[in-house]
Structure formats: C-alpha cells, structure tokens
ZAMARGU-4260 file (C-alpha; in steps of 0.2 Angstrom, whole numbers, plus 5000, padded with zeros to 4 digits):
<rodrens>
0) 5207/5119/5098 | 5217/5117/5082 | 5209/5110/5066 | 5219/5094/5069 | 5212/5092/5086
5) 5195/5095/5080 | 5197/5082/5066 | 5203/5069/5079 | 5187/5073/5090 | 5177/5069/5074
10) 5186/5053/5071 | 5183/5048/5090 | 5164/5051/5086 | 5165/5040/5071 | 5173/5026/5081
15) 5159/5026/5093 | 5146/5026/5079 | 5156/5012/5070 | 5155/5001/5086 | 5137/5005/5088
20) 5140/5010/5106 | 5130/5023/5116 | 5141/5036/5125 | 5139/5028/5142 | 5144/5011/5136
25) 5158/5018/5126 | 5164/5028/5141 | 5164/5012/5152 | 5174/5002/5140 | 5188/5016/5138
30) 5188/5020/5157 | 5181/5037/5157 | 5164/5046/5160 | 5149/5048/5148 | 5152/5067/5151
35) 5170/5066/5145 | 5164/5056/5129 | 5151/5069/5126 | 5164/5084/5128 | 5175/5075/5116
40) 5161/5072/5103 | 5155/5090/5104 | 5173/5096/5103 | 5174/5104/5120 | 5189/5093/5125
45) 5202/5084/5115 | 5207/5066/5115 | 5221/5062/5127 | 5235/5050/5122 | 5229/5038/5135
50) 5211/5037/5128 | 5218/5036/5110 | 5229/5021/5115 | 5215/5012/5125 | 5204/5014/5110
55) 5217/5008/5097 | 5222/4993/5107 | 5204/4988/5112 | 5196/4990/5096 | 5210/4987/5083
60) 5209/5005/5077 | 5223/5011/5066 | 5232/5024/5076 | 5238/5033/5061 | 5220/5035/5054
65) 5215/5041/5072 | 5228/5055/5072 | 5228/5060/5053 | 5213/5052/5044 | 5225/5043/5032
70) 5222/5025/5029 | 5209/5013/5035 | 5200/5015/5052 | 5203/4997/5057 | 5220/4989/5057
</rodrens>
C-alpha cells in the first residue's frame, strides 16, 4: 500500500473511534463485515470508493478530509 492509502486507513479508524462504534456495529452500518473493517484498520486492505462514499454520506464526514487529511473531519 502507498503512504496515502495507509493514511486513509488511519482516518477510517479515527472515524470509527469518533463515532464510538465497535468494529461489528460499524461494519453493519457501512454494509460490510467485521473482518473487512479489521483488515482496513490494520492496514491489510484499503478503503474502497464505495465504503468511503457510504461513510461520508451516512455520518457527514468530509470526503476531502477522508482522502487527504485536510480540513475538518465532519462537514
């Protein structure tokens, strides 16, 4: 994974912490599995565009922040 992809995984993890959600609950909310969430948080898999879109729309996450780290987490 590139450094950019690793940082997106880190921000994905930050979102889950900010929402105070366990991996299993977060996974259900974003229509994936707990194992997939774990793989992303542990930087074994990247965040797909589909997952990013769901998270941004559902939780009001700033897509630019998610991709680049710039700006505020929430819109």
